C-alpha positions as CSV (number, residue, x, y, z in Angstrom):
1,M,42.2,1.8,7.6
2,S,41.9,1.5,3.8
3,L,43.6,4.0,1.5
4,T,41.9,5.1,-1.7
5,G,43.7,3.8,-4.7
6,I,45.6,1.0,-3.0
7,N,44.5,-2.6,-2.6
8,A,46.9,-3.2,0.2
9,D,46.9,-7.0,0.3
10,E,47.3,-7.6,-3.4
11,V,49.8,-4.8,-3.9
12,S,51.9,-6.1,-0.9
13,R,52.0,-9.6,-2.4
14,W,53.1,-8.1,-5.8
15,L,55.8,-6.0,-4.1
16,D,57.1,-9.1,-2.3
17,R,57.3,-11.0,-5.6
18,N,58.6,-8.3,-7.9
19,I,60.7,-5.7,-6.1
20,D,64.1,-6.7,-4.8
21,D,65.2,-5.8,-1.3
22,L,61.7,-5.0,-0.1
23,T,60.0,-7.0,2.7
24,G,56.4,-6.7,3.9
25,P,54.3,-5.7,5.7
26,Y,54.1,-2.3,4.1
27,E,52.7,1.1,5.0
28,F,51.2,3.2,2.2
29,D,50.8,7.0,2.4
30,L,49.4,9.3,-0.2
31,I,51.9,12.0,-1.3
32,T,49.9,13.7,-4.1
33,G,46.4,13.2,-5.2
34,G,43.6,15.0,-7.0
35,R,42.8,14.9,-10.7
36,S,46.3,14.0,-11.7
37,N,48.1,10.6,-11.3
38,L,48.3,9.5,-7.6
39,T,51.6,9.1,-5.9
40,Y,52.2,7.1,-2.7
41,R,55.1,6.6,-0.3
42,V,55.6,2.9,0.4
43,T,57.6,1.9,3.5
44,D,58.5,-1.7,4.1
45,S,59.2,-3.5,7.4
46,T,62.8,-2.5,7.5
47,G,62.1,1.2,6.9
48,T,63.1,1.1,3.2
49,T,60.9,3.6,1.3
50,V,59.9,3.6,-2.4
51,V,57.3,5.4,-4.4
52,L,54.3,3.9,-6.2
53,R,52.4,5.8,-8.9
54,R,49.0,5.0,-10.4
55,P,46.2,6.7,-12.4
56,P,43.4,8.6,-10.6
57,T,40.5,6.4,-9.4
58,G,37.3,6.4,-11.3
59,K,36.8,6.9,-15.1
60,V,39.9,8.5,-16.7
61,L,41.3,8.9,-20.2
62,A,43.7,6.0,-20.4
63,S,46.0,7.8,-22.8
64,A,46.5,10.6,-20.3
65,H,47.3,8.3,-17.4
66,D,49.4,5.6,-19.1
67,M,51.6,4.1,-16.4
68,V,53.4,1.8,-18.7
69,R,54.3,4.6,-21.0
70,E,55.4,6.8,-18.1
71,H,57.5,4.0,-16.7
72,T,59.1,3.5,-20.1
73,I,60.0,7.2,-20.5
74,I,61.5,7.5,-17.0
75,S,63.5,4.2,-17.5
76,A,64.9,5.5,-20.8
77,V,65.7,9.0,-19.5
78,G,67.3,7.3,-16.5
79,T,70.1,6.0,-18.7
80,T,71.2,9.6,-19.4
81,D,72.6,12.5,-17.3
82,V,69.0,13.9,-16.7
83,P,68.2,13.3,-13.0
84,V,65.1,11.1,-12.6
85,P,64.0,8.5,-10.0
86,R,65.2,4.9,-10.7
87,T,62.4,2.7,-11.9
88,L,62.1,-0.6,-10.0
89,G,59.1,-2.4,-11.6
90,V,55.8,-2.0,-13.4
91,C,52.5,-3.9,-12.9
92,T,50.2,-4.2,-15.9
93,D,47.7,-6.6,-14.2
94,D,44.6,-4.7,-13.3
95,A,43.6,-7.5,-10.9
96,V,46.3,-6.4,-8.5
97,N,45.3,-2.8,-8.0
98,D,42.4,-2.1,-10.4
99,A,44.8,-0.2,-12.7
100,P,48.4,-0.4,-13.8
101,F,51.1,1.1,-11.6
102,Y,54.8,1.4,-11.3
103,V,57.4,1.6,-8.5
104,M,60.4,3.9,-8.4
105,S,63.0,5.0,-6.0
106,L,62.4,7.8,-3.5
107,V,64.6,10.9,-4.2
108,S,65.4,13.5,-1.6
109,G,64.6,17.1,-2.4
110,V,62.1,19.9,-2.1
111,V,59.4,20.8,-4.6
112,L,59.8,24.6,-5.1
113,D,56.1,25.2,-5.7
114,S,55.8,28.6,-4.0
115,A,58.0,31.5,-2.9
116,E,57.7,30.3,0.6
117,A,59.3,26.9,-0.4
118,A,62.4,28.8,-1.5
119,A,62.4,31.3,1.3
120,D,65.1,29.6,3.4
121,M,67.5,29.2,0.4
122,T,70.4,31.6,0.2
123,I,70.5,34.1,-2.7
124,A,73.4,32.2,-4.2
125,R,71.6,28.8,-4.0
126,R,68.5,30.2,-5.6
127,R,70.5,31.4,-8.6
128,E,72.3,28.0,-8.8
129,A,69.0,26.2,-8.7
130,G,67.6,28.3,-11.6
131,E,70.7,27.8,-13.7
132,H,70.7,24.0,-13.0
133,L,67.0,23.9,-13.9
134,I,67.7,25.2,-17.4
135,D,70.9,23.1,-17.7
136,V,68.9,20.0,-17.0
137,L,66.3,21.0,-19.7
138,A,69.1,21.5,-22.2
139,D,70.5,18.1,-21.3
140,L,67.1,16.5,-21.8
141,H,66.8,18.1,-25.2
142,A,70.2,16.8,-26.2
143,V,69.2,13.2,-25.6
144,D,69.3,11.0,-28.8
145,V,65.7,9.6,-28.8
146,D,66.7,6.6,-30.9
147,E,69.7,5.8,-28.7
148,V,67.6,5.6,-25.5
149,G,64.8,3.6,-27.2
150,L,62.2,6.4,-27.4
151,G,62.2,6.9,-31.2
152,D,58.7,5.5,-31.6
153,L,57.2,7.4,-28.6
154,A,55.3,9.8,-30.9
155,K,55.3,11.5,-34.3
156,R,58.6,13.4,-34.7
157,T,57.5,16.4,-36.8
158,G,54.7,19.0,-36.9
159,Y,54.4,19.1,-33.1
160,V,53.3,22.8,-32.8
161,E,50.9,22.5,-35.7
162,R,49.2,19.5,-34.2
163,Q,49.1,21.1,-30.8
164,V,47.5,24.3,-32.1
165,R,44.9,22.3,-34.0
166,R,44.2,20.1,-31.0
167,W,43.7,23.0,-28.5
168,T,41.7,25.1,-30.9
169,T,39.3,22.2,-31.1
170,Q,39.4,21.8,-27.4
171,W,38.4,25.4,-26.9
172,Q,35.5,25.1,-29.2
173,N,34.3,22.1,-27.2
174,S,34.8,23.4,-23.7
175,K,34.3,27.2,-23.8
176,T,31.7,28.7,-21.6
177,R,31.7,32.2,-23.2
178,E,33.2,34.0,-26.1
179,L,36.8,35.3,-25.5
180,P,38.1,37.1,-28.6
181,S,41.6,37.0,-27.3
182,I,41.7,33.2,-27.4
183,D,40.4,33.2,-30.9
184,E,42.9,35.9,-32.0
185,V,45.9,34.0,-30.5
186,A,44.8,30.8,-32.1
187,R,44.5,32.5,-35.5
188,R,47.9,34.1,-35.2
189,L,49.6,30.9,-34.0
190,A,48.2,28.9,-36.9
191,A,49.1,31.6,-39.4
192,D,52.8,31.8,-38.3
193,L,53.8,28.2,-37.5
194,P,57.5,28.0,-36.8
195,E,59.7,25.5,-38.5
196,Q,60.6,22.6,-36.2
197,V,64.4,22.2,-36.1
198,G,65.2,18.6,-35.0
199,V,63.3,16.5,-32.5
200,S,63.7,16.2,-28.8
201,I,62.1,14.6,-25.8
202,A,59.6,17.3,-24.8
203,H,58.6,17.1,-21.1
204,G,55.4,19.1,-21.6
205,D,55.2,20.5,-18.0
206,Y,58.7,21.5,-17.1
207,R,59.0,23.9,-14.2
208,F,60.2,24.0,-10.6
209,G,56.8,22.6,-9.4
210,N,57.6,19.3,-11.2
211,C,61.1,18.9,-9.9
212,L,62.8,18.0,-6.7
213,V,65.6,20.3,-5.6
214,D,68.4,20.0,-3.1
215,T,68.0,23.4,-1.6
216,D,71.4,23.3,0.2
217,A,73.3,22.6,-3.0
218,G,71.1,24.5,-5.5
219,R,70.7,21.4,-7.7
220,V,67.8,19.6,-9.3
221,T,67.8,16.0,-7.9
222,A,64.9,14.6,-10.0
223,V,62.5,15.7,-12.7
224,L,59.0,14.3,-12.0
225,D,55.5,14.1,-13.7
226,W,56.2,12.8,-17.2
227,E,52.6,12.1,-18.2
228,L,52.6,14.9,-20.8
229,C,56.0,13.9,-22.3
230,T,56.2,13.4,-26.0
231,L,58.6,13.9,-29.0
232,G,58.4,17.4,-30.3
233,D,59.9,20.9,-30.6
234,P,62.2,21.5,-27.7
235,L,61.5,25.2,-27.7
236,A,57.9,24.5,-26.5
237,D,59.4,23.5,-23.1
238,V,61.5,26.6,-23.0
239,G,58.5,28.8,-23.8
240,Y,56.4,27.0,-21.2
241,L,59.0,27.7,-18.5
242,G,58.6,31.4,-19.5
243,V,54.9,31.4,-18.6
244,Y,55.7,30.5,-15.0
245,W,58.9,32.5,-14.6
246,S,58.9,35.8,-12.9
247,D,62.1,38.0,-12.8
248,P,63.2,39.2,-9.4
249,G,61.1,42.1,-8.2
250,E,58.2,41.3,-10.5
251,N,54.8,40.3,-9.3
252,Q,54.7,36.6,-9.2
253,A,53.3,35.2,-12.4
254,R,52.0,32.0,-10.8
255,P,51.4,31.3,-7.1
256,N,52.7,27.7,-7.6
257,D,56.2,28.9,-8.7
258,P,59.0,30.3,-6.5
259,T,60.5,32.8,-8.9
260,G,60.1,36.5,-8.5
261,I,62.0,36.7,-5.3
262,D,65.6,37.8,-5.1
263,G,68.3,35.4,-6.3
264,F,66.7,33.5,-9.1
265,P,68.0,34.4,-12.6
266,T,65.9,36.4,-15.0
267,Y,64.2,34.6,-17.8
268,A,66.5,36.4,-20.3
269,E,69.5,34.9,-18.5
270,L,67.9,31.5,-18.7
271,L,67.4,31.9,-22.5
272,E,71.0,33.1,-22.9
273,R,72.3,30.1,-20.9
274,Y,70.1,27.6,-22.9
275,A,71.1,29.1,-26.2
276,T,74.8,28.9,-25.3
277,R,74.5,25.4,-24.2
278,T,72.4,24.1,-27.1
279,G,73.3,26.4,-30.0
280,R,69.6,26.9,-30.7
281,D,68.1,30.1,-32.0
282,L,65.7,31.6,-29.5
283,S,64.8,34.7,-31.5
284,N,61.2,33.5,-31.9
285,I,60.8,32.4,-28.3
286,G,57.9,34.8,-27.8
287,Y,55.8,32.5,-30.1
288,Y,56.4,29.6,-27.8
289,V,55.6,31.6,-24.7
290,A,52.4,32.7,-26.3
291,F,51.5,29.1,-27.4
292,S,52.1,27.8,-23.9
293,S,50.1,30.5,-22.2
294,W,47.3,30.0,-24.7
295,R,47.3,26.3,-24.1
296,L,47.1,26.8,-20.4
297,A,44.2,29.2,-20.9
298,V,42.3,26.5,-22.8
299,I,43.1,23.9,-20.1
300,S,41.9,26.3,-17.4
301,E,38.6,26.9,-19.2
302,G,38.2,23.1,-19.5
303,V,38.5,22.6,-15.7
304,Y,36.2,25.6,-15.2
305,A,33.6,24.1,-17.6
306,R,33.7,20.7,-16.1
307,F,33.0,21.9,-12.6
308,L,30.4,24.4,-13.8
309,N,28.5,21.7,-15.6
310,G,28.8,19.2,-12.8
311,S,31.0,16.8,-14.8
312,M,33.4,16.2,-11.9
313,G,30.9,14.1,-10.0
314,D,31.1,14.7,-6.2
315,Q,34.4,16.6,-6.2
316,A,33.6,19.8,-4.4
317,I,35.3,23.0,-5.2
318,D,35.5,26.3,-3.4
319,P,33.6,29.0,-5.4
320,A,36.6,31.3,-5.1
321,V,38.8,28.6,-6.7
322,L,36.2,28.2,-9.5
323,D,36.3,31.9,-10.1
324,G,40.0,31.6,-10.2
325,F,39.9,29.2,-13.1
326,K,37.6,31.5,-15.0
327,A,39.8,34.6,-14.4
328,G,42.9,32.5,-15.1
329,T,41.6,31.7,-18.6
330,E,41.2,35.4,-19.3
331,R,44.5,36.4,-17.8
332,L,46.5,33.7,-19.7
333,A,44.8,34.6,-23.0
334,E,45.8,38.2,-22.6
335,E,49.3,37.2,-21.6
336,A,49.5,35.0,-24.8
337,L,48.4,38.0,-26.9
338,A,51.0,40.2,-25.2
339,A,53.8,37.6,-25.8
340,L,52.9,37.6,-29.6
341,S,53.0,41.3,-29.7
342,S,56.3,41.8,-27.8
343,P,59.8,41.6,-29.4
344,S,61.5,38.4,-28.4
């Protein structure tokens, strides 16, 4: 049976020629799919397992699904103390699989993408996992971009200014209705741009849902999903984590995040730990939380608009999910406004 996104014969021949210690025939199984990059488990004839990652099938924005770039980033980060899969090879010949792809090691761990995923962890391990999550982020932000060969990955300065401009334009192009809260947040963000202090590798989507965790040890075993990675203001990652984070006992901010149940640190504790580890001033972190929430609101509206206008082709969507994107835009915009108005 054929598997969407894998030309089994050609990919098998490429694996035999280019990846050491693998022997065909191979079994391919889809791990994650959808509108993001596609990830497959590849098992060889001896039971050795690796992971293959490629762009979505169909027409995609090449810059958003650049496999060579992603492979380069993970390879570079892999030379540091930040836990990532080990890259094994990259294929740039579209004739093999209709698009570039790369191969990396399989890392053990659990994606904590819901409260249920963390339910079997002890209280102590939940806390340790949360502390290690922020420690890993601090380690990522401490990486010397030139030393690991990523100094030319992107522009080094003006990250937030460029992002505010970009997502303001995106809102104008994708909005399906007027939302004064979106416009008000955009105006306030642009009027009070923070000074960028230094340059770091910015993951762009850093949260439990994009990490593997050893739930028995309370440790992050690998940071995944680097497609939004760039050079920029490290506090953007810290603020983004705050959009997802719920303190114990609070209503869960996001259904695809485990925090909010007993054991995980509070967001304030994460900030204190990060500040102690990095020496960075987090007194204006509310700005970065607002920025991240506002950006997610615009993204949510874009998804809503594409499905509403039939731009997603034959991809069906449950009407309740569609309504969720619409409501999510409004909720995130209000949360962004609240973050700007609250003391940090």
